[in-house]
C-alpha positions in Angstrom: 24.0 -1.9 12.6 24.0 -5.2 10.3 21.5 -7.0 8.5 20.5 -9.1 11.0 19.4 -6.0 13.7 17.9 -4.1 10.5 15.8 -7.4 9.4 14.4 -7.5 13.3 13.6 -3.5 13.0 11.7 -4.0 9.3 10.1 -7.2 10.8 9.1 -6.0 13.9 7.7 -2.3 12.3 5.8 -4.3 9.4 4.4 -6.1 12.9 3.3 -3.0 14.5 2.0 -1.7 11.3 0.1 -4.8 10.8 -1.2 -4.5 14.0 -2.5 -1.1 13.8 -5.0 -1.9 11.5 -6.2 -4.7 12.5 -7.3 -2.5 15.5 -8.6 0.0 13.3 -10.6 -2.7 11.5 -11.9 -3.7 15.3 -12.7 -0.5 16.4 -16.4 -0.1 17.0 -18.4 1.3 14.0 -19.5 5.3 13.4 -22.0 6.5 11.5 -20.2 9.8 10.3 -17.1 10.8 10.6 -15.7 14.5 10.4 -16.5 17.0 7.1 -12.8 17.3 6.8 -12.0 13.8 6.7 -14.6 12.6 3.5 -11.8 13.6 1.1 -9.0 10.9 2.2 -10.4 8.2 0.0 -10.1 9.9 -3.3 -6.8 11.3 -1.9 -5.9 7.0 -0.9 -7.0 6.3 -4.1 -4.7 9.2 -6.2 -1.8 8.1 -4.0 -2.2 5.0 -5.1 -2.5 5.8 -8.5 0.4 7.8 -8.2 2.9 5.1 -6.9 1.6 2.7 -9.6 2.7 5.4 -12.4 6.1 5.7 -10.4 6.4 2.6 -9.6 6.2 1.2 -13.7 8.1 4.1 -14.4 11.0 3.0 -11.8 11.3 -0.2 -13.8 11.6 1.4 -17.1 14.4 3.0 -15.6 16.7 0.3 -14.4 15.6 -1.6 -17.6 17.0 1.3 -18.8 20.3 1.8 -16.5 19.0 4.7 -15.5 19.9 4.1 -11.9 19.7 7.0 -10.2 16.1 7.9 -11.7 15.1 4.5 -10.5 16.9 5.5 -6.8 14.8 9.2 -7.2 11.2 7.5 -7.9 11.7 4.1 -5.5 12.3 7.3 -3.0 9.3 9.5 -4.2 6.8 6.1 -4.4 8.0 5.3 -0.8 7.3 8.7 0.0 3.7 8.6 -1.4 3.0 5.3 -0.3 3.5 6.0 3.3 1.9 9.0 3.2 -0.9 6.8 2.0 -0.6 4.4 5.0 -0.9 7.6 7.2 -4.1 9.3 5.6 -5.6 5.8 5.6 -5.0 4.5 9.2 -6.5 8.2 10.0 -9.5 7.9 7.9 -10.5 4.0 9.3 -9.4 5.5 13.0 -13.2 6.7 12.5 -14.5 3.2 11.9 -16.7 4.0 9.2 -17.6 0.8 7.4 -18.3 0.6 4.0 -19.9 -2.5 2.4 -20.3 -3.4 -0.9 -24.1 -4.4 -1.4 -25.1 -8.1 -1.2 -27.1 -8.0 -4.3 -25.0 -6.7 -6.7 -23.9 -9.5 -9.6 -19.9 -8.8 -9.5 -19.8 -8.8 -5.6 -17.6 -12.1 -5.9 -15.6 -10.0 -7.8 -15.2 -7.1 -5.6 -14.5 -9.4 -2.8 -11.9 -11.2 -4.3 -10.1 -8.4 -5.6 -10.3 -6.5 -2.0 -9.4 -9.8 -0.2 -5.8 -10.6 -2.6 -5.4 -6.7 -2.4 -5.3 -6.8 1.6 -3.6 -9.8 1.9 -0.6 -8.4 -0.6 -1.3 -5.2 1.4 0.1 -7.0 4.5 2.9 -8.7 3.0 4.4 -5.6 1.1 5.7 -3.3 3.8 8.1 -5.9 4.7 9.5 -6.7 1.5 9.4 -2.8 0.1 11.8 -2.0 3.5 13.8 -5.1 2.8 14.8 -4.1 -1.2 15.3 -0.7 -0.1 17.3 -1.6 2.9 19.8 -3.6 0.3 19.0 -1.3 -2.6 20.8 1.6 -0.6 23.4 -0.3 1.4 24.8 -1.2 -2.2 23.9 -4.9 -1.9 22.4 -4.9 -5.7 22.6 -8.5 -6.5 20.3 -9.4 -3.1 18.4 -6.0 -3.7 17.4 -7.6 -7.2 16.4 -10.7 -6.1 14.3 -9.5 -3.4 12.6 -6.9 -5.4 11.7 -9.4 -8.3 9.0 -10.3 -5.2 9.1 -6.7 -4.2 7.6 -5.3 -7.4 4.9 -7.2 -8.6 3.5 -7.5 -5.2 3.6 -3.0 -4.8 2.5 -2.8 -8.6 -0.7 -5.6 -7.8 -1.5 -4.0 -4.4 -1.5 -0.1 -5.6 -3.5 -0.9 -8.9 -6.2 -3.2 -6.8 -6.4 -0.1 -3.7 -7.4 2.1 -6.9 -9.8 -0.5 -8.3 -11.6 -1.5 -4.9 -12.2 2.8 -4.4 -13.9 2.3 -7.8 -15.8 -0.4 -6.7 -16.8 0.9 -3.1 -16.8 4.5 -3.8 -20.4 4.9 -5.1 -22.0 3.2 -1.9 -20.3 5.8 0.7 -22.6 7.0 3.0 -20.7 9.8 4.2 
């Protein structure tokens, strides 16, 4: 498959995932979720936190020219991020919504972190997929150029995912 077809496939997949997340947001809100699904937000935060550590370790590995370790760490991070995405979609398919209290003085900070997290989360998937494609297909120079953007965005999304969870979890009503 040539680059053009791969990039089209990456764009299509990214748009489908984005569309699913938008649809989940538009679902009617429910008051409760099944008992088994109540642990998913904690699992999601744990997966994000693990991804943050793996990304930082991967950066260390490539800076120390440990290419094989870098590759293994990034594949592992991608697998954990994929598991996060599936878990996120499952949890939000129940339509439960928790709002940060309007009278809380740190609400503007929470909303800023949440908004930047959401925007960058929408952008990171195609960046990660393109970085992976370039790296795995041996296009090292292009991989480096794209990864200079991908890494900080991916790291920000994983870290702020944990921060958002820690800020909103005291207000869960399920």
